[in-house]
N, C-alpha and C positions, 0 to 999 in steps of 0.2 A: 387445429392444434391449440391446446389449452395454454393459457398464460403461463409463461416461463418465470418464476418468480426468484428473486435473489437467494432467499432463504435455502431453496432447493440447491444453489450452485455455488454459494460462497464457501469460503474455507473458514469453519468454526473455530478450529484451534488456532488461535493468531499469536504468533510472536509480538511481543510488544515491549516498549520501554518506558520508564515515568521520566518526568521532566527534569529529575535530578541526575540521570544516566550521564555518565561522561563520553565524550564522544568516541575515544579508543574502544571503550567497552560496546558501544552500539555498533561501530564499524566490524568488530570482531563478530559480534552475534549476526549481523547480516551475511559476512563471509561464511562463518561456519553453517548457516542454514540455508546459503545460497537464496537470499531473499532481496528485494530490491526497495522494499518500504517497510517502514514500523509505524504503527501507530503510538502516539504520545499520551499517557495517561497522567491524569492526576488523581490519584485515587482509583476510583472504576470508571472516571469520565474520560472521554476521548476529548483532548484539548489542542491535538495536533498531529501532524504527520511529519516522518523525515524519510527522505529518499537518499539512495545512494549518491545522487548528484549532489543533494545539501551536505553530505559528509565530504565529498571531494571538494566542493566550493570553499568549505568552512577551514580546508588543510591549506597550509602555506604554499607559496609556489617555490619552484627551485631557485628563484632569485633572490631569495631571503638571505640576510646576512647573520641570521641567528644561528647558533650552534645547534647541533643534533639534541642535547640535551634541554637547552632552552626551549626548542619546538615541542619535545615530548611532555615537557612540563606544561608549556602553556596549552597545548592540546588536552592533556588529562583535567585541565580545569573547566573546558567548553563543555557546557551541559545541552542537552536535547531542548529543554526549555528556551536557551539562547539561538539555536538555529532551525527550530521546528517551524514548518508554516502552520501557524494558529490559525483556529477555526476552520478545519480542512472541510472539504465538501463531502457530505456523509449521504448515506441512503438507508431507509427503513428496509428490515427484511422482507416485509409484504410487498415492496415495489417490484415492478417486472423488470426482467433482465433488459427490455427495449429502454426503460427509463435510466437503468444504469449506464448502458451504452452510451444513450444520449447524452448523459451527464459527464461522462469520461471523454467523450469526443468534443463537446462544447467547451470544457474548461482545460481542454488538452492534459489530460492527466492518465495515468496509467492504473488507478486503484481507488477505490471507496471503502473507508471504513463503513461496516453495517451496525448501524446503532439502534437501539429501542427508542421509545418516546422520551426516556429520561436520559439519554446522550449515553447509556452503558453500551460498552461494545459487545456486539453479538458475534461478529465474523469480519471478513474482508472479502471482497469481490474485485477481481483484478482483470486486466486484459487477457490474461492466460486462460481464465475461467470464460471469458467471452470466445475466445478460439476454441476451448473445448466444447463449448455448445455449439458452435458451428460446425465442427467436425462430426459431432453427435448427430446434428440435423442432416447434414450431407450424407452420413451414412444410413439415415433412415430413410432418405430420399430414394438413395441408391437400391435400398432393399426393396422398396416399394415399387421400382422402376419409373418413378417420376423424375429422376435425376437428368435423363435424357432431355428434358424440356428446357434445362437451365441453361 
């Protein structure tokens, strides 16, 4: 089996936000596209990542004494640059899927922005892509009759 490369399995049309995007806008983007993470860009360079959990943690608890209007106002002022995980773990498109899976596992994260040597976003590889690869490999094994040995 040839090396499986990140560039062959990543999502290349990535939905992103910039560091000035307001929290409600990012949350709406995630919901409408049914995604769990957004690379954060400053210009064309990846500077962070925001996950659905980051958005949830930045939202106020139900125990707050602020009014609904005060909450909405405060949330509208919160930007991705303030809540993102800065300097996210990234990977090159020429890295292997094994390297990507190992990085995600060791850092306990569900996705990696794929960047070139200048830090420019090329795509994203996520746990869903890894599962897709596993399914493809298992299907190939079943077709070849080798799956009975697993």
